[in-house]
MARLUMZA-674684 format. One record per atom (N, C-alpha, C, O): residue number from 0; residue in one letter; atom name; x, y, z. Coordinates in steps of 0.02 Angstrom, whole numbers, plus 50000, padded with zeros to 5 digits. Layout:
BEGIN
  seq  type  atom      u      v      w
  NUM     a    CA      X      Y      Z
...
//
This chain:
BEGIN
  seq  type  atom      u      v      w
    0     m     N  52036  49003  51036
    0     m    CA  51956  48977  51033
    0     m     C  51973  48938  50961
    0     m     O  52010  48961  50918
    1     t     N  51939  48881  50958
    1     t    CA  51942  48845  50892
    1     t     C  51867  48849  50861
    1     t     O  51817  48833  50893
    2     v     N  51869  48872  50798
    2     v    CA  51811  48886  50754
    2     v     C  51820  48819  50719
    2     v     O  51872  48795  50697
    3     l     N  51742  48787  50719
    3     l    CA  51738  48718  50679
    3     l     C  51715  48735  50613
    3     l     O  51672  48778  50603
    4     f     N  51746  48699  50563
    4     f    CA  51736  48709  50501
    4     f     C  51652  48706  50468
    4     f     O  51619  48656  50482
    5     g     N  51632  48743  50437
    5     g    CA  51573  48753  50420
    5     g     C  51510  48788  50455
    5     g     O  51452  48794  50436
    6     t     N  51543  48808  50511
    6     t    CA  51504  48856  50546
    6     t     C  51494  48924  50533
    6     t     O  51533  48950  50494
    7     v     N  51441  48964  50562
    7     v    CA  51445  49033  50535
    7     v     C  51504  49068  50556
    7     v     O  51529  49114  50522
    8     e     N  51528  49049  50611
    8     e    CA  51596  49084  50634
    8     e     C  51661  49066  50593
    8     e     O  51710  49102  50581
    9     y     N  51650  49015  50578
    9     y    CA  51714  48985  50520
    9     y     C  51704  49036  50458
    9     y     O  51748  49075  50440
   10     f     N  51636  49030  50425
   10     f    CA  51634  49078  50357
   10     f     C  51646  49146  50375
   10     f     O  51678  49179  50335
   11     r     N  51625  49173  50427
   11     r    CA  51648  49248  50443
   11     r     C  51711  49262  50455
   11     r     O  51731  49317  50438
   12     e     N  51753  49219  50483
   12     e    CA  51822  49216  50491
   12     e     C  51865  49213  50412
   12     e     O  51914  49248  50402
   13     e     N  51841  49169  50365
   13     e    CA  51863  49162  50298
   13     e     C  51844  49227  50260
   13     e     O  51884  49245  50217
   14     i     N  51787  49267  50270
   14     i    CA  51769  49312  50234
   14     i     C  51815  49372  50256
   14     i     O  51847  49405  50216
   15     l     N  51814  49384  50325
   15     l    CA  51876  49443  50355
   15     l     C  51939  49434  50326
   15     l     O  51975  49482  50311
   16     k     N  51961  49356  50315
   16     k    CA  52033  49348  50300
   16     k     C  52031  49371  50225
   16     k     O  52080  49402  50204
   17     g     N  51967  49356  50175
   17     g    CA  51970  49359  50106
   17     g     C  51972  49442  50096
   17     g     O  52006  49467  50052
   18     i     N  51940  49474  50134
   18     i    CA  51946  49549  50133
   18     i     C  52018  49579  50135
   18     i     O  52034  49624  50096
   19     g     N  52057  49557  50174
   19     g    CA  52111  49585  50183
   19     g     C  52162  49563  50116
   19     g     O  52218  49588  50109
   20     m     N  52134  49515  50073
   20     m    CA  52168  49502  50011
   20     m     C  52161  49545  49955
   20     m     O  52195  49533  49905
   21     y     N  52123  49592  49957
   21     y    CA  52092  49630  49898
   21     y     C  52137  49705  49916
   21     y     O  52162  49723  49970
   22     n     N  52137  49733  49862
   22     n    CA  52168  49800  49865
   22     n     C  52107  49844  49876
   22     n     O  52061  49844  49835
   23     k     N  52106  49879  49928
   23     k    CA  52045  49920  49936
   23     k     C  52039  49993  49893
   23     k     O  51989  50029  49891
   24     e     N  52100  50004  49861
   24     e    CA  52094  50062  49812
   24     e     C  52048  50054  49753
   24     e     O  52012  50096  49728
   25     q     N  52059  49978  49734
   25     q    CA  52021  49963  49672
   25     q     C  51953  49949  49680
   25     q     O  51913  49969  49637
   26     l     N  51932  49913  49738
   26     l    CA  51863  49875  49744
   26     l     C  51828  49906  49804
   26     l     O  51860  49924  49853
   27     s     N  51770  49910  49801
   27     s    CA  51733  49927  49853
   27     s     C  51721  49858  49918
   27     s     O  51734  49799  49907
   28     v     N  51699  49880  49973
   28     v    CA  51693  49827  50014
   28     v     C  51637  49789  49995
   28     v     O  51643  49727  49994
   29     e     N  51590  49813  49982
   29     e    CA  51532  49773  49944
   29     e     C  51554  49716  49893
   29     e     O  51542  49657  49902
   30     s     N  51587  49742  49840
   30     s    CA  51607  49704  49793
   30     s     C  51659  49655  49812
   30     s     O  51665  49602  49782
   31     d     N  51701  49674  49866
   31     d    CA  51749  49622  49905
   31     d     C  51715  49570  49924
   31     d     O  51732  49514  49904
   32     l     N  51671  49576  49958
   32     l    CA  51614  49534  50005
   32     l     C  51585  49480  49942
   32     l     O  51590  49419  49940
   33     l     N  51558  49522  49897
   33     l    CA  51515  49478  49861
   33     l     C  51576  49429  49816
   33     l     O  51562  49372  49798
   34     e     N  51633  49456  49804
   34     e    CA  51681  49401  49764
   34     e     C  51696  49347  49813
   34     e     O  51689  49288  49795
   35     i     N  51717  49362  49872
   35     i    CA  51728  49312  49921
   35     i     C  51673  49266  49939
   35     i     O  51687  49208  49954
   36     y     N  51617  49284  49938
   36     y    CA  51558  49239  49942
   36     y     C  51549  49194  49902
   36     y     O  51536  49135  49916
   37     s     N  51556  49221  49839
   37     s    CA  51551  49186  49771
   37     s     C  51599  49132  49760
   37     s     O  51586  49080  49730
   38     l     N  51655  49148  49787
   38     l    CA  51732  49104  49778
   38     l     C  51714  49045  49833
   38     l     O  51731  48987  49820
   39     l     N  51678  49060  49898
   39     l    CA  51681  49016  49946
   39     l     C  51614  48960  49928
   39     l     O  51614  48900  49942
   40     k     N  51564  48993  49898
   40     k    CA  51518  48961  49875
   40     k     C  51533  48917  49817
   40     k     O  51513  48858  49820
   41     n     N  51565  48937  49765
   41     n    CA  51592  48900  49721
   41     n     C  51634  48835  49739
   41     n     O  51632  48785  49702
   42     d     N  51666  48838  49788
   42     d    CA  51712  48800  49825
   42     d     C  51668  48739  49851
   42     d     O  51686  48681  49843
   43     i     N  51617  48755  49878
   43     i    CA  51571  48721  49928
   43     i     C  51533  48665  49881
   43     i     O  51527  48604  49890
   44     l     N  51507  48711  49823
   44     l    CA  51464  48670  49769
   44     l     C  51506  48620  49732
   44     l     O  51484  48563  49721
   45     n     N  51566  48639  49711
   45     n    CA  51597  48606  49663
   45     n     C  51664  48563  49691
   45     n     O  51673  48507  49668
   46     d     N  51701  48583  49731
   46     d    CA  51769  48564  49748
   46     d     C  51759  48521  49818
   46     d     O  51795  48472  49830
   47     f     N  51716  48540  49857
   47     f    CA  51709  48498  49928
   47     f     C  51669  48434  49919
   47     f     O  51612  48433  49896
   48     v     N  51701  48383  49938
   48     v    CA  51668  48317  49950
   48     v     C  51633  48302  50009
   48     v     O  51666  48291  50060
   49     c     N  51585  48301  50010
   49     c    CA  51539  48279  50081
   49     c     C  51470  48251  50061
   49     c     O  51447  48235  50006
   50     d     N  51444  48251  50126
   50     d    CA  51377  48227  50131
   50     d     C  51327  48292  50102
   50     d     O  51334  48349  50123
   51     e     N  51282  48278  50057
   51     e    CA  51239  48322  50038
   51     e     C  51205  48370  50085
   51     e     O  51190  48427  50068
   52     g     N  51195  48346  50142
   52     g    CA  51147  48379  50191
   52     g     C  51205  48426  50237
   52     g     O  51191  48478  50267
   53     f     N  51276  48392  50234
   53     f    CA  51311  48460  50265
   53     f     C  51337  48496  50215
   53     f     O  51367  48547  50233
   54     r     N  51334  48482  50147
   54     r    CA  51349  48549  50109
   54     r     C  51287  48592  50107
   54     r     O  51291  48653  50104
   55     l     N  51232  48559  50110
   55     l    CA  51174  48623  50117
   55     l     C  51192  48675  50175
   55     l     O  51191  48736  50169
   56     n     N  51211  48630  50250
   56     n    CA  51215  48667  50302
   56     n     C  51272  48714  50295
   56     n     O  51271  48767  50326
   57     c     N  51323  48699  50257
   57     c    CA  51381  48749  50249
   57     c     C  51357  48805  50204
   57     c     O  51377  48863  50213
   58     l     N  51312  48789  50155
   58     l    CA  51289  48844  50104
   58     l     C  51246  48905  50156
   58     l     O  51256  48966  50154
   59     q     N  51204  48874  50194
   59     q    CA  51158  48907  50239
   59     q     C  51202  48953  50289
   59     q     O  51187  49011  50306
   60     n     N  51247  48925  50305
   60     n    CA  51296  48959  50355
   60     n     C  51337  49006  50321
   60     n     O  51345  49061  50348
   61     l     N  51369  48994  50256
   61     l    CA  51399  49051  50228
   61     l     C  51356  49105  50202
   61     l     O  51381  49160  50190
   62     e     N  51283  49093  50192
   62     e    CA  51245  49144  50171
   62     e     C  51216  49184  50240
   62     e     O  51191  49240  50237
   63     i     N  51224  49148  50295
   63     i    CA  51209  49204  50360
   63     i     C  51281  49237  50353
   63     i     O  51280  49295  50334
   64     a     N  51335  49213  50364
   64     a    CA  51394  49258  50372
   64     a     C  51403  49297  50328
   64     a     O  51435  49346  50349
   65     y     N  51388  49301  50269
   65     y    CA  51390  49351  50225
   65     y     C  51339  49415  50225
   65     y     O  51348  49472  50203
   66     r     N  51286  49386  50254
   66     r    CA  51229  49440  50266
   66     r     C  51233  49480  50325
   66     r     O  51202  49533  50334
   67     q     N  51278  49449  50372
   67     q    CA  51297  49489  50439
   67     q     C  51347  49529  50419
   67     q     O  51348  49584  50447
   68     q     N  51406  49514  50364
   68     q    CA  51446  49565  50353
   68     q     C  51420  49612  50309
   68     q     O  51448  49666  50313
   69     i     N  51372  49606  50268
   69     i    CA  51347  49651  50223
   69     i     C  51317  49706  50265
   69     i     O  51320  49766  50251
   70     t     N  51283  49673  50328
   70     t    CA  51242  49733  50366
   70     t     C  51277  49766  50417
   70     t     O  51250  49808  50453
   71     s     N  51344  49749  50421
   71     s    CA  51380  49764  50478
   71     s     C  51434  49826  50453
   71     s     O  51474  49850  50493
//
């Protein structure tokens, strides 16, 4: 299945991939999630060149994916 960039599913997968990159012995899952969320948000705000409407949509979808991971 193809996941489209910028969708909630895309950001959910990026968050899950990011969690695998952190050493579980040093950080809690909550701090891992916050770190990954912050990195992705920073990339969208500062490095990603796109239409402002699409940028806002990506930020909203990232927020949704982050909240879903926090509550799961």
